[in-house]
C-alpha positions as MATLAB code, in Angstrom:
seq = 'MEKITKELLKWYQENKRDLPWRHTKNPYFIWISEIMLQQTRVETVKEYYTRFIKKLPTLKDLAEIEEDNLLKLWEGLGYYSRVRNMQKAAKKIVEMGKDNLPSTKEELVALPGIGDYTAGAILSIAFDKPAIAIDGNVYRVLGRYYKIEDSISKPKTYRVYENIVKQILPSKNTGDFTQSFMDLGSIICTPKSPKCLHCPLRKECLCYRSNTQELYPKKDKAKEQIVEERIVFLYVYKEKVAIQKRENKGLLASMYEFPNTLELKNQIDIENDLLEKKIPYVSVLEIGTSKHIFSHKIWYMTGFLVELEKPLKNFLWITKKELQKKYSIPSAFSYFSDFYQNR';
ca = [
       0.103   -0.102    0.171;
       2.664    2.473    0.977;
       4.528    1.907   -2.212;
       1.530    2.841   -4.097;
       1.498    6.069   -2.686;
       4.945    6.982   -3.078;
       5.339    6.160   -6.690;
       2.083    7.748   -7.203;
       3.237   11.230   -5.778;
       7.018   10.500   -7.342;
       5.224    9.802  -10.884;
       3.420   12.854  -10.454;
       6.038   15.623   -9.526;
       7.899   14.266  -12.360;
       5.081   14.439  -15.091;
       2.113   16.502  -13.393;
       0.176   19.119  -16.387;
       0.512   22.878  -15.969;
      -2.865   23.416  -15.568;
      -4.242   27.246  -14.599;
      -6.269   26.050  -11.783;
      -3.263   24.061  -10.201;
      -1.421   28.087  -10.008;
      -3.889   28.711   -6.662;
      -5.330   27.327   -3.353;
      -8.101   29.177   -3.298;
     -10.994   26.965   -1.981;
     -13.725   28.867   -4.925;
     -11.123   28.715   -7.820;
     -10.874   25.012   -7.006;
     -14.808   24.441   -6.835;
     -14.798   25.648  -10.345;
     -12.266   23.684  -11.704;
     -13.737   20.488  -10.254;
     -17.450   21.414  -11.687;
     -16.316   22.217  -15.087;
     -14.162   19.064  -15.358;
     -17.280   16.714  -14.716;
     -18.436   15.330  -17.768;
     -15.613   17.887  -19.921;
     -12.260   17.756  -21.320;
      -9.304   19.120  -19.568;
      -8.429   20.922  -22.970;
     -11.740   22.484  -23.146;
     -11.867   23.084  -19.603;
      -9.066   25.582  -19.427;
     -10.199   28.643  -21.959;
     -13.786   28.383  -19.508;
     -12.391   28.460  -16.708;
      -9.857   31.112  -17.467;
     -12.695   33.120  -18.472;
     -14.939   32.752  -15.936;
     -13.039   33.631  -12.977;
     -11.990   36.432  -15.391;
     -15.738   37.593  -14.886;
     -16.929   36.259  -11.741;
     -13.401   36.583   -9.661;
     -15.400   36.078   -5.874;
     -18.074   33.954   -4.837;
     -19.770   36.989   -4.446;
     -19.895   37.495   -7.915;
     -20.794   33.937   -8.928;
     -24.272   34.991   -6.225;
     -25.029   38.121   -7.881;
     -24.755   37.764  -11.801;
     -28.226   36.876  -13.439;
     -28.691   33.549  -14.375;
     -28.762   33.769  -18.757;
     -26.078   35.885  -18.489;
     -24.307   33.221  -16.172;
     -25.628   30.791  -18.749;
     -24.340   32.765  -21.419;
     -20.844   32.487  -19.652;
     -21.095   28.456  -19.295;
     -22.806   27.664  -22.975;
     -20.870   25.013  -24.547;
     -20.243   23.043  -21.808;
     -23.429   21.365  -21.561;
     -25.073   19.998  -18.325;
     -26.400   23.164  -17.277;
     -27.519   22.312  -14.058;
     -23.938   22.296  -12.855;
     -23.603   26.013  -12.656;
     -27.447   26.212  -11.296;
     -26.485   24.384   -8.688;
     -22.996   26.193   -8.121;
     -24.908   29.805   -8.507;
     -27.332   28.224   -5.905;
     -24.563   26.628   -3.789;
     -22.560   30.517   -3.832;
     -26.371   32.273   -3.022;
     -26.328   30.299    0.152;
     -22.816   30.406    1.811;
     -23.385   34.509    1.226;
     -26.088   33.940    3.192;
     -24.355   32.499    5.788;
     -22.118   36.101    5.440;
     -19.232   34.313    4.367;
     -17.019   35.269    1.391;
     -15.630   31.451    0.015;
     -16.338   27.540    0.725;
     -16.024   25.912    4.323;
     -13.484   23.954    5.056;
     -14.992   20.460    6.593;
     -16.882   17.638    4.257;
     -20.389   18.187    6.421;
     -20.819   21.704    5.366;
     -19.811   21.170    1.748;
     -22.099   17.724    0.920;
     -24.702   20.177    2.146;
     -24.029   22.578   -0.683;
     -26.324   22.236   -4.178;
     -24.131   20.089   -6.514;
     -21.021   19.163   -4.012;
     -21.306   15.146   -3.765;
     -18.270   12.900   -2.042;
     -16.087   13.355   -4.983;
     -15.955   17.410   -5.335;
     -15.879   17.461   -1.750;
     -12.807   15.540   -1.438;
     -10.758   16.813   -4.287;
     -11.456   20.582   -2.596;
     -10.476   19.409    1.233;
      -7.045   18.143   -0.654;
      -6.182   20.300   -2.971;
      -7.505   23.903   -1.450;
      -7.518   23.373    2.514;
      -4.590   20.229    2.386;
      -6.677   18.164    4.627;
      -6.555   14.526    3.757;
      -9.596   13.483    2.261;
     -10.675   10.950    0.220;
     -11.633   11.848   -3.815;
     -13.141    9.091   -5.537;
     -13.425    9.388   -9.366;
     -13.438    7.647  -12.752;
      -9.886    7.714  -12.608;
      -9.512    6.418   -9.447;
     -11.925    3.457  -10.199;
     -10.157    2.684  -13.401;
      -6.262    2.934  -11.771;
      -7.422    0.764   -8.633;
     -10.007   -1.408  -10.380;
      -6.921   -2.280  -12.514;
      -4.283   -2.689   -9.888;
      -5.966   -5.004   -8.157;
      -8.456   -6.761  -10.578;
     -11.316   -5.363   -8.618;
     -14.576   -7.726   -9.534;
     -17.629   -5.695   -7.999;
     -18.703   -3.932  -10.788;
     -18.876    0.184  -10.439;
     -22.242    0.971  -11.077;
     -23.367   -0.882   -7.864;
     -23.237    1.795   -5.304;
     -22.112   -0.459   -2.360;
     -18.903   -1.121   -4.697;
     -18.122    2.666   -3.711;
     -16.959    1.317   -0.417;
     -14.638   -1.030   -1.643;
     -12.584    1.495   -2.950;
     -12.781    3.496   -0.194;
     -11.347    1.314    2.176;
      -8.770    1.026   -0.368;
      -7.950    4.773   -0.641;
      -8.070    4.903    3.273;
      -5.368    3.077    3.560;
      -3.249    4.856    0.603;
      -4.163    8.119    1.746;
      -1.301    9.966    2.938;
      -1.183   12.420    5.550;
       0.349   15.121    3.381;
       0.544   16.185   -0.271;
      -2.690   15.074   -0.316;
      -3.566   16.907   -3.026;
      -1.035   15.857   -5.205;
      -2.204   12.576   -4.499;
      -5.721   13.208   -5.519;
      -4.498   14.909   -8.381;
      -1.836   12.414   -9.408;
      -4.840   10.270  -10.173;
      -6.999   12.651  -12.431;
      -3.412   13.021  -14.613;
      -1.990    9.193  -14.621;
      -5.994    8.077  -15.854;
      -5.855   10.966  -18.138;
      -2.909   10.271  -19.580;
      -1.854    7.090  -18.627;
      -4.844    4.250  -17.619;
      -6.833    5.642  -20.590;
     -10.183    3.906  -20.656;
      -9.109    2.083  -23.993;
      -5.251    1.691  -25.311;
      -3.838    2.010  -22.156;
       0.148    3.535  -22.098;
       0.837    0.700  -19.178;
       5.180    0.778  -20.733;
       4.871    3.915  -19.372;
       2.890    3.434  -16.085;
       4.902    3.859  -12.360;
       2.475    0.868  -11.489;
       2.720   -1.246  -14.078;
       4.980   -4.099  -12.055;
       2.236   -4.782   -9.523;
      -0.420   -4.046  -11.564;
      -3.054   -7.096  -11.996;
      -4.404   -6.239  -15.055;
      -1.217   -5.294  -16.512;
      -0.037   -9.082  -15.231;
      -3.001  -10.702  -16.969;
      -3.641   -8.360  -19.902;
      -6.476   -7.984  -19.165;
      -6.125   -4.249  -19.060;
      -9.295   -2.479  -20.724;
     -11.864   -5.593  -19.477;
     -11.711   -3.042  -15.829;
     -12.820   -1.635  -13.960;
     -15.922   -3.789  -13.883;
     -19.418   -2.137  -14.611;
     -22.970   -3.054  -15.854;
     -23.635   -3.119  -19.454;
     -24.731    0.208  -20.402;
     -29.069    1.112  -20.934;
     -29.609    1.557  -24.695;
     -29.994    5.244  -25.477;
     -33.359    6.530  -26.774;
     -33.234    7.583  -30.190;
     -35.365   10.849  -30.813;
     -35.769   12.634  -34.257;
     -37.116   15.684  -34.557;
     -37.381   18.678  -36.577;
     -35.655   22.189  -35.990;
     -37.190   25.912  -37.647;
     -34.860   28.765  -37.800;
     -37.915   30.975  -38.296;
     -36.417   34.227  -39.425;
     -38.413   37.587  -39.443;
     -35.864   40.502  -41.069;
     -33.018   40.707  -39.221;
     -33.926   38.636  -36.353;
     -34.224   34.893  -35.506;
     -37.159   33.179  -33.212;
     -35.782   32.083  -30.046;
     -37.982   29.910  -26.941;
     -37.572   28.867  -23.142;
     -37.935   25.409  -22.408;
     -39.896   24.500  -19.533;
     -37.947   24.673  -16.507;
     -37.243   21.687  -15.574;
     -36.173   17.663  -17.348;
     -33.447   17.876  -20.018;
     -32.286   21.347  -20.823;
     -34.224   22.931  -18.357;
     -34.991   26.922  -18.821;
     -32.109   26.567  -21.930;
     -33.292   28.882  -25.398;
     -33.857   26.934  -27.995;
     -34.883   26.997  -31.971;
     -38.519   26.189  -31.882;
     -38.601   22.350  -32.689;
     -40.650   18.973  -32.783;
     -40.730   15.647  -32.736;
     -43.105   16.060  -35.997;
     -41.790   14.627  -38.879;
     -42.196   17.193  -41.768;
     -40.571   17.433  -44.962;
     -40.403   21.110  -47.016;
     -43.819   20.916  -48.340;
     -45.374   19.549  -45.214;
     -43.977   22.822  -43.839;
     -45.394   24.562  -46.459;
     -48.640   23.698  -46.278;
     -48.826   24.256  -42.489;
     -48.289   28.066  -42.928;
     -50.885   27.837  -45.727;
     -53.135   26.587  -43.871;
     -52.573   28.691  -40.749;
     -52.380   31.756  -42.744;
     -49.130   32.577  -41.702;
     -47.627   34.614  -44.594;
     -44.209   33.691  -45.237;
     -41.435   34.291  -48.346;
     -39.614   30.770  -47.992;
     -38.799   27.422  -47.187;
     -35.347   26.045  -46.932;
     -33.791   22.161  -45.769;
     -30.829   23.297  -44.546;
     -29.114   19.735  -42.945;
     -29.027   17.299  -40.024;
     -27.243   17.631  -37.453;
     -26.881   14.831  -34.448;
     -26.405   15.425  -30.853;
     -25.701   12.683  -27.921;
     -26.884   13.112  -24.421;
     -25.959   10.552  -21.979;
     -29.484    8.945  -22.182;
     -30.836   10.369  -25.670;
     -29.611   10.838  -29.169;
     -31.002   13.605  -30.961;
     -31.103   13.293  -34.999;
     -32.408   16.751  -35.612;
     -33.445   17.753  -39.613;
     -33.401   21.964  -39.806;
     -35.509   24.088  -41.512;
     -34.819   27.973  -42.377;
     -38.395   29.589  -42.926;
     -38.587   33.178  -43.737;
     -41.505   34.884  -42.599;
     -42.949   38.273  -43.894;
     -44.476   39.196  -40.260;
     -43.218   37.661  -36.474;
     -44.908   35.216  -35.124;
     -46.444   35.839  -31.573;
     -45.025   33.508  -28.412;
     -41.554   34.089  -29.850;
     -38.845   35.882  -28.592;
     -37.123   37.473  -31.631;
     -33.321   38.093  -31.082;
     -30.904   39.983  -33.489;
     -27.505   38.083  -34.286;
     -25.601   39.818  -31.987;
     -27.964   39.102  -29.545;
     -27.313   35.452  -30.238;
     -23.361   35.415  -30.010;
     -23.132   37.663  -27.059;
     -26.826   37.579  -24.839;
     -28.658   34.517  -24.934;
     -27.369   30.986  -24.142;
     -28.501   28.112  -26.718;
     -27.396   24.995  -25.797;
     -24.447   22.883  -27.764;
     -26.917   20.394  -29.004;
     -28.443   23.428  -31.410;
     -24.862   24.810  -32.282;
     -25.246   23.225  -35.965;
     -28.211   25.474  -36.405;
     -26.984   28.254  -34.265;
     -24.019   28.377  -37.052;
     -25.499   28.778  -39.912;
     -27.906   31.373  -38.896;
     -24.785   33.245  -37.867;
     -22.771   32.813  -41.163;
     -26.314   32.868  -43.721;
];
């Protein structure tokens, strides 16, 4: 156990990545980076993180920014509930009269959007406390090293890994220890085609010895994704395009979007609908298809540009500049956003 810890820390000191959030111990900044890194690649996060802390340098700034502006700042990162929970947590902390995150696990996990892993990462990296932080990288590195047969899809398996981490957790340099898993899992012990010959743990790794690396960590078969076909409308009137706000629950809750429907239509169907509803229009043009993969759904979208002679009611009509600077459109619709911006 002690050998693993020494090897990880030694490897990390020699190979750690130079990342912007590693130049600070500010708990607020560490928190932002950890939330952004959930479900998002490191290279993508770098730019967002730098822009975010420049725009919102304090926790109070995050608590006070208007939601639409906050979502625009987050636009492109996806999983918008992450940043909404961040703002809820920031407001809660400010209401408590504090200007930064608390330094105990009990207080951290009581905040919206902060679970065991994020709390452990903040405590170990920002506060240098011996805290456990188990994420996908930890599951992969330790699952392969010990050839753990328990499925990580089962909640009880967390305890198996937790007991191991408790035994190898150092009393100091815990931030480096936590981040060593992040880097080893991202650079060497990758989900597919791991670079085992460069791994500091390979000599004792049971999966390396048996050449079964890609079979671990064990997990249950993923549920099949739901497939939806959608028609997306770019309703255009003069120099403006129509958008609408989604419901405040479910997928992409409260986000702005282009009008769309699950009712499949072709160009003639759309023209007939406009005529039946006596909506005067200039033209209807099919503008291409796009695919977006969510964690549990896949959207196949076909877009139509519909130029109107007068604006429709019940939509928000915005300019290209407002689309670019003010209103946040989910990346699911990026193909259509780009089409409109470049037309």
